[in-house]
N, C-alpha and C positions, 0 to 999 in steps of 0.2 A: 489518229490517236495523238500524234505529236503536234498537230496543228492547233491544239487547244490553247486558250488564252493563258498567258503568263504575265505576272505583274513584276514590277521592279521594286527593290528596296532602297531606302535612303542610304547614301554613302556607299561604303565598301571600297576595297582596294584590289589591285592586281599585282601581288608580289610574284617573283619568279617561282614557277611551279616546282621545278627540279624533281618531277615524278619519274622521268625516264631512267633515273639511276636504278630503280628497283622494280619497274613494271615490265621488264623485257624477258623475264624468266618465269617458269611455272612456280607454284607454291612448293617449297621444299619441306621435307620431314627430317628434323635433326635427330641424331642418335639419342638413345635413352640415357638421360643423365644418371650419374652415380648417386647423386643425392638431390632431393627435392625439398624446398622450403615453402610450405603452404601457409600463408598468413591467415589468421582467423577473421580478419576484417578486410574484405576486398570490395566493399560496397558501401553506399550510404546507409546509415542506420546502425543498429547494435551489432557488435561483434559476435561471431558464433561461439558456442561453448563446446570444448572437446568432449567427444563421447568414446574415445579410445585412450589407452594408457601407454606409457613407455614400455617397450618390449612386445607390444601386440603386433601380430602380422595382419596386414590389411591387403585387400585386393583392389584392383583397378576399378574405379567407379564406386567404391564403398564409401558410405557416409562416415566421415571422421569428426565432424563438428555439427551440432544442432543449432538451428536458428534460435535466438534468445527472445524474440518478440515479433510483433506484426511487421515492422520495418526491419527485416533482417533476412539472411539467406544462409542455408547450410553450406558446408564445404565438404568436398569429396576427395578421395585419394586419386592422384593422377596416374599412379601405377601401383603394382604390387610390391610389397617389401615389408620392412620392419620399422616401426616407430621408434626412433632413437632419442628424440628429445621433444619436449613441449615447453615453450617459454619464449623469452625475448630473442628476436633474431633481426638482422638487417631488413629494412623495409623501404620500398621506393617512395621516398618523401623528401621534399627539399630541405627539411630540418635535419635529416640524418638520424632521427630518433629511431630506437628499436621498437618492435611491436611483437606481440605474442604470435607464435606460429607453431605448426607441427612439422617436424623434420622427419622425412621418410628415407631410409636407406634402401635403394632399389635392389631387388633380387635378380633383375635381368629377365624374368619370365614374362612380365607385362600381362599377368593373368587377370582376366575380367571377373568381377563379381557377377552373380546372377542378375540378368536384366529382365525387363518386362515390356518387350516390344508389342505393338498392336498393328493390325493390318489396315484398319479404317478408323480414323479419328472421329468420324461422324457418329460412331456408335457410342461415344462417351458423352456424358452430361457435362454441362459447363463447369460444375464444381469439380468433377473428376479431371477435366483438362487443366483447370487452375491448380489443382493439387499436384499434378505431374510437373507443371512448370515450376511451382514453388519448391518441390522436393528436389528438382534438378539443380537448384542453386543458381538460376539464371539471373543475372543483373545486366543492365544496359551496357552493351559493348561499344557504344559510341563515345564513351569517355566519362559520363557522369556516374555510372554505376548504380543507378537506382534499381532496387529489386523489381523485376518485371511483373511478378504475380501481384504485387501491391499496386503497381500502376494499372494493371488490367482489372483489378477487382475494386478499385476506388468507386465511391458513389458521387459522381459529378452532379452539378445542379441540373443538367439536361443530358439526354442520351447522346452517345457518340454518333455523329452523322458522317464524319470523314476520318478515314484511317490513312495516315501518311507514312510511307516507307522512305526512310532517309538513306539515299545512296549517293549524296552529293560529294562527300569527302573533299571539302574545299581547301583544307590546309595544305601548304606546300610540303613536298617530300613524301607524304603518307599515301600508300597505294594498297593497303590491306583490303579495304572494301572493294576496290577495283578488281583485284585478283579473285576475291571471293565470288563476286557476281559473274566473272568469266567462267570459273571452274565449278561453282556450285549453284548455278542459276535454278536448276530444277528443285533442289532442296529449299532454296530461297522462296520460290513461288508456293511450294506446299506449306512452308511456314506461314506465308501470308494467308493462305487458305484457312489455316487453323485459327489465326487471329480473326479473320472475317467471320468464321463460323462461331467464334466465341463472343464477339461484341456486336455483330450484326450491323455494320455501318451502311449508310446509304451509298457511299462511294469509297473506292480505294484508289489512292494516287501514289505513284512511285516517282520520286524525283532523282534524276542523275544529271550531273554536269556534262556538257558537250565535249569535254576533254577526255572522255572514256568511251570511245566508239565501240570497242570490243565488248565492254560490259553491257552497253545499250543493246547491241545485237543479240547477245546471249540471253538477256532477260526477255527481250521481245519474242524470241523463239520459244522460250520456256512458257510464256504466258499462253500461247496457243489461242484458243477461243474465249478465254476469260475476258471479262469486261473491265478489268482494272485499267486505270489510266496511267500510261507511261509518259512522263513529262521530262523532256531533255532541255535543261536550263543553260543559259549562258554562264560561262565560268566567271565567278567573282567571289572574292573572300569578304565576309563569312556567310555565304548563301547556305551553308550546311548547319548554321545555328537553328535551333528548333523554331523560335519565333520568326526568324527570317525566312525559313523554308515554308512555313505556313502562309506567310504573306505572299511569297512568290507564286505558290501553287493555287491559292484560293482567293487572294486579294483581301482576306480578313486579317485584322490585327489583334493580337492578344492584348487585353487592357493592361495598363501599368499595375504591377503587383499581382497580376492574375496568372492563371494557368491555361494551357491549351484546352483542357477539358471545360473551362468556363464558356468557350464558344463552340463546344461540341466537336473538338478535334483531338485525336490521339496520334502521337508520333512514335515510331519504332525504327531502330537501326537495322540495316540489312543483316549484320552479323547476329543480332538478337533473333531475327526471324529464322536463320539457319539453326541456331541453338535450340529454338522451340521445336523445329522439325526433328532434331536428333532426340530431344527429350521425350516427345509425345510418341513418335512412330518407332524409334529405335530403343527407347528406354534409357538413353545415355545421359548422364548428368554433364554439366559444364566443367570439363577438366582440361580443355585446351582452347586455344584461339589463334587466329592468323595475325601475325605481327610483322610489320615492315622493319627490316634492318637496312639502314641507309646512311649516307654520309660519305664524304671524300676520304675519311680515315679508314674505310673498309675497302678491301680489295675486291670482294664479291657481294655487293648489295643484293638483297633478295627479300622475298616474303617467305616466312616459315609458319607452319602450323605446329606451335610449340606447346608442351604441357605446362599447365599452371604450376608455378613453383620452380621452374627451371632457372638456375642462376644466370643472370644477364651475361656474365663473363663467358659462359659456355656458348651462348648464341653468337656473341661478338667474335669469338675464336673461330666458329664455323664460318662466319662471313669474312674472315681474314683481317682482323683488326690490327692496325699498325699503331702501337702505343706511342711511337715517336711523333706521329702526325696528330694524334688525338689531342684536341684542346678542350672540348666540352662534350659531355655525354648527356643528351637530352632525352627524357621519356616523353613522347608526344611530338608535336611539330614545333617548328621554330617560333610560331606565334603564341601558342597557348600552352606549350610544354614547359617542363621545369628541369633544371640541371640535377642530375643524380650525384649524390655525394660519394658513391662507391660502386664498384663493379660487382660487389658481392650480393647485391639485392636480387630478389627473385622476380620473375615475371608474374603479374597478377591479371585478373579478369579485365581490367580497364587499360592494359598496356597495348595500344594499337601501333606504336612505333618506337624504335630506338635509333636516335640520330647521333652518329659519331662524327662530329664536325671538326674540321681543322680550324686553325686560327684565321687563315685567309678566307675560309668559307663563311664563318660567322665571327667577324671581328668584334671585339668589345665595343660598346657604344661610346661615343665621345662624351666628354664632361657636359653635364646639363648647363644650359644657358638660361637667362631670364626669358619668360614668355613675351613674345612680341605681338600677341593678339592678332595673329594672321588669320585665324579662323579655319585653318586647314583641318584641325582635329574635328571640328563640328561638321565639316563637309564629309569627312570619312566615317563618322560614327553611324553604324547601321541601326542603332536604337534611337536615333534622332535626339540625342542628348547634347548638352553643352559642356564638353570636356574641360575647357579652360576655366569655366566658372566652378565646376566641381573641383578642379585642381586648387583654385584659390580658397575655396571653402574647406578643403581637406587640410591645407596648410594652416588655416586659422582655427581648425577643429570646430567649425560651425556646424554642428551635427543637425540641427533643425533645418538649416538651409540645404544641407546635403540631401536630406530626405525629401524636402520640398522640390528639389531639382531631380528627383527620381534616381538617386545613386544606385539603388538596388536593381534597377532595370539594366544596368551595365552588365554585359555578358563577358567582359574581360577578354575580348578578342584581340586586343592590342593594335587595332587599326589606327587609333589616335596617336599612339606613341610611334608607330611606323612612319607616319607622315609628318611628325613634328620636326620643324627645322631647328628647334632649340634642343633636340635630343632629351626632352624631359621624360623620365620614366613614369608616365601618367598612370599606367595600370597598377604599378606598385603603390602609388598614393591611394588609389581607389580601394585596393585590397586592405591596406592598413586602416583606412577610414571605416570600411565595413566591419572589420574586426573590433574597432573601438566602439562603434555604435552597438554591435551585438553584445559586447561586454557590459556597456552601460544599461542596456535594456534588461539584461539578466539581473543586474543589481537592482534596477527599479522594480522588477517583478518580485525579487526577494523582499524588498522594502514594502511593497504593496501587500505581499502575503503576511509579513509581520504586522502591518497595520491592521489587516483584517482579523488576524488572530487576537491582537490586543482588544479590538472592538468587541469580538465575540466573548472574550474573557470578561470585559466590563459588563456586557449584557448578561452573562451568566451570573456574575456577582450581584447585579441589580435584581435579577429574578429571584436569586436565593435570598436576598435581603427582604424582598417583598413577601416571599413565602414565609420567612421567619416572623415577620411582623403580623402576617395573617394568622399564623399558628399561635402567636402570643395573644392576639385579640380573642381568638377562639377559646384558648385556655382560660383567659380572664372571664369571658362570658359564661363558660361552663362552671367556673368556680363561683361566680356571682349567683347563678341559678341554684347551685347546690347549697350555698350559704342561705339563700332566701328560703329554700325548701326546708332546710334544717331549722331555721328560726321559726318557721310556721309550725313545724312539728312540735317544737318545744313549747310554743305558746298555747297549744291545745292540750288540756289535761286529759290523762288517760282515764277511760271509763272503769278500768279495773282497780284504780287506786281508791281506798276508802275515803280519802280526804283530798281536796284540791291541792295542787303543787303551788309552792310559793315562787313566783317569778323573780329572777335576779334583777335587782334594781340597778339603774345606771350609776356610774361613778360620779361622785360630786367633784367640784373644782378642787377641793382640798385633797381628795384621794388621788385625782389625776396628778396634782403637783407632787405629792409624796411618791407616787409610782415612778414619775420621771426621775426624781432625785435618787430613788433606790436603783433604777436602771443605770444611771450615769455613774453611781458609786461602784456598781458591779463591773462596769466596763473599765473604769480606771483601775480597779483592783486586779482584773485579769491582765491588763496591759503591764502593770508593775510586776506581777508574778512572772510573766514571760521574760521581762528584762532581768529579773532576779535569777531565773533559770540559766540565762545566757551569761550573765556577769554577776556573780555573787559578791556583793560588797555590803559593808555595814550600813551605809546610808540607804541602800535599796531595801535592806531587811527592815530598817526602821520605818521607811516609807510604806512598805507592804503592811506592816503591823498597823500603822495608823489608818491606812485605807480600809483594812479589814474591819477595824472598829467603826469607821464611818459607815461602811456598807451595812454592818449589822444593826447599827442604830437606825439607819434609814429604812431597813426592812421591818424592824420592830415598830417604827412609827407608822408605817403603811398598814401593818397588820392590826395595830391598835385602832387606827382610824376606820378600817374596814369593819372590825368587830363592833365598834361603837355605832356605826351607821346601820348595819344589817344584823338584826338579832338572829342567833342560830336557830334553825328549825329543831323542833323536839325530836331528839334521836331515840330510837328504840335500841334496846340492848342487843348487841351482836350485829348491828347494821354494818359497821365498818368491815368486820371479818367476812360477812356475807358478800358485800360488794367486791372485796378483794378476791374472794373465791370465784365469783361470777366472771370477773375480768380475766382471771387466770384460766378459767374453763374456756372462755371465748378464744383466748390466744392459743390454747392447746388444740382446740377444734380447728382453727385456721391452719396450724402447722400440720395436723393429721391430714386434712383435706389436700394440702399442698403435696404431701408425699403420695397420697392416693392417686393424684392426677398424673404422676410420672408413668411413662409407658413401661419402663423397666427400672428396677432398683437393685443396687448392689448389696452386699452383706451388711455394710455399715449403715446404709439407709434403712434396711429391714430392721436392724437392731434399734435404730433411732425411732422407727415407726412403732415398734413394740413398746419402747420406753415411754413415748408420748401417749400411747393408748392407755398404758398403765397409770400414768400421772393423771390423765383425763378421768379415768374411772375413779381414782382416789379423790380428786377434786369434786366430782359429781356426788360422791358419797358424803363428803363434807357438807356440801350444799343440802343434801337430803337430811343430814342430822340437824342442820340449822332450820329446817322447815317448820318444826313445832312453834318456833318463835313467831312465825308469820301465820299461824293458825293452821298449819299442815300437820297431818298425823306423823307421829314419831316413828323412826325406823325400828323394826323388830330384829331380834337376833337372826332370824332366817334371812332377812334382807342383807345383813352384814355378811353372812356366809356366802350368799349369792354374788355379792360384789367381789369378795376375795377369790371366788372360783373363776370369775370372769378375768380378773387380773392374772391369775395363775395360767389360765388357758392361753391368753395373749402372749405371755412370756415364753411358754413352751413352744408355741407355733413359731415365734421369731427365732428361737434357738435352733429348731429343726431346719428352717430355711437358710440360716447362716451356715450350718454344717453342710447342707447340700451344695451350696455355692462354693464352699471352701474345698470340696472334694474329700470329705471325711470317709473313712472306711465304712464297710457295711455294718460291722458290729456296733459302732458308735451310732450310726443312723438308726439301727433297730432299737437301741435303748431310747433314743430321743422320740421315736415314733410311739413306743410303748408309754413313755411319760406323757406324750400328747394325748393318747387315747385315755389314759387315766384322768388327765385334767378335764377332758370332755365329759367323761362319766361323772366326775365330781361336780361339774357344772349342772348336768342333768339332775343329779340328786339334790343339789341346792335349790334348783328351780321347783322341784316337786315338794320340798319341805318348807319353802318360804310362804306358801299359800297364795301367792299372787297369780293372776290369770296368765296363761301362756301367751306371749305377744305373737301377733301375726307376723310371720317372717316372709319377706319377699326377697328372693335371690335375684340379684342383678348381675348379669354376666357382662363383664367388660370385654368388648370386642377388640382384638389386636388391630394395630394399624396395618392396612394392606400395603403391598409393595408399591402400587401405583400412587397411593396417597403420600407415602414416604418420598418417592421420587419427585412428585410435584412440589412437596414442601422444600426439598433440597434445592430444586431449580429456583424456587421463589427466593430462598435465602441467598443463593449465589447472585441472582439478578439484582436484589436489593443492595448487596455488598458492592457489586461492580458499579452500580449507579452512584452510590455514595463516594466511592473512590474517584470516579470521574469528576464529580461535583467538587471534591476537595482539591483536585489537581488544576492549577491555574492554566496549564498548557493544554488542557483537553479542548478538543474542537466541539462546536455546537452540534455537528452532525452525529458525532459519537455519543454525546449525551442524549440526544433525541432517540437514537437507536437503543441505548440502554434503558431509557424510560419506557419505550414501546415494548421491550423485552419483559420488563417488570410487570406492565399491565397485562401482557399476554399470559404470564405465569400466574398472576392473581385470578385471571378469568378462568384458566384451565382448572385450577384448584377448586374454585367455587363451583364450577360445573360438575366436577367429579364428586364433590362433597354432597351436592343435592341430587345426584343421580341415583 
């Protein structure tokens, strides 16, 4: 198993290991803290959202914050107690900035919430296993903190062929994974079994450096008959980097800018595997981790299994911190860790080491000198980069060159700065350059988004203008067709007329000239009248009077010329009155029909309806009286009585409806109903006495609008209104407009189908 081929990586260094400070004693369990500070963001991705409130009592392992998105992880209570505060608290970050956290005052009972252990993980489906890992809040414990469930459920371009378990722990001082493999080898192997059952790889490789013989022996014994490949690697920094470990164990290299999944490889830390074992088989969420407490400022360096949220000061006190010796407190190792601004920060899921260093142990670096181009940094770089070129490009802010020289392939291991004879802080330059490039890319993305929105807006406006032009042309064509049809109708004389109609002759040149002069005079008069209304002066009054005379003379000249050219048609007595009556009757009929089409009318509309019907009846009576002049029989006294009875009946019916809608008392309604019955009887009597044949009456029942039709019409109105609102808004996106247009078309289709069904 150990004789398998291993590959070497480019570069790498061998700094003093200093691991014997903390790997000679078993894992310790510190006392329960009085207060725990649990940050809501302990992983890459979105911060969790609290699901408890101040004053709530929580149990150990209870979820206290929900994941807010796909790349996020929930947070659980490390112990039982009372939530005393939710808000900004000290956070382990080099900036010293505060971060939102949940503060729990421990009750000392350490009482567990109900758990869901299982005996055999093989009985669970893949989705159930992933859900248990996700709900346990597990994030990578090797340092990056990427949510494990997301890493396991991603959709790579090809299936995972190789599962690699990272037990290298190459950075100096840190021994947390070493002690974990020694004491929890069985849980580690079962955690690997769960991962292998979940992703079905072709091979499983476990990489451990040869400076951990006890861990190698414990893992080998726990593997038993399993076919997993245990690879013992030569000690070199940074062999524990993900891409470097893949190259050492498989010989394959992750392409620049790519991920291990792109070549069919998945890496997991040994601590993450143990956390998966606890989550799946025991039902326990991630609420603690093994952390190395080391450094010459500590009297008792050790490894502890500490609760998440434990103040760093409590752990350092347990390890015998000498504040007089302490020069720097580093979270992580001396190569990739960062200096903590305070001892009040809490332990988080990614805290694998607390290094309390003295001044002699980690002296400050000397002042940086100019680069001498010795090439030592390029020899040490495990990513085969050119650190000195990247340094010069970073100084000149040549971002295109930095990207061309693969700046983002830098893992910030610090090997280049470690070997630099000029003591240049190369990693700091690279981090700053990465931040600048990311900021510029964000600005460019925003600018590109703004450009796209502008182009979409211009396209919307263009389409709207084209639609307006098409509508205008369609209206013009309809008007032209209607005008042509009207002219054709007028040119054909009616067969009912006793004499052919005289066609209106076209205007002569003289008439056109006079008509233009009359129109211009009217326009000038109206303009002067508006000015006079705004500013009354004597000059304007004189001007208006003059223009009024000019307009009157121009109109008179036009009428005189028109009368001279076109002789008046022989008029019959009463023609003008009859024409006016017909026009009035047509207008009244249109108004009555408009009110009849309403689904429901209020009292005022009913009164208006009755009034219009009465006027219409009266006008029709006037037309009937004028009928003898056109050769029609004259109206008889019985006919007059019949018309009056109809008018009276319509008025009584309207009065009754108005009273019913107004909520009149029963006595008043009874009187109105009696009056209505009397009007109906009077109408019957008039019909009998007039001598006219009884007309055939056809009752048409107006069906009310059903609820489905009303709902469909309402949806159609809302869809049309939403579309118009989006089209008027210049900031609307094209996708939203297309969706609103599709909604309108669907509403029209449903209404049409329901109407014809």
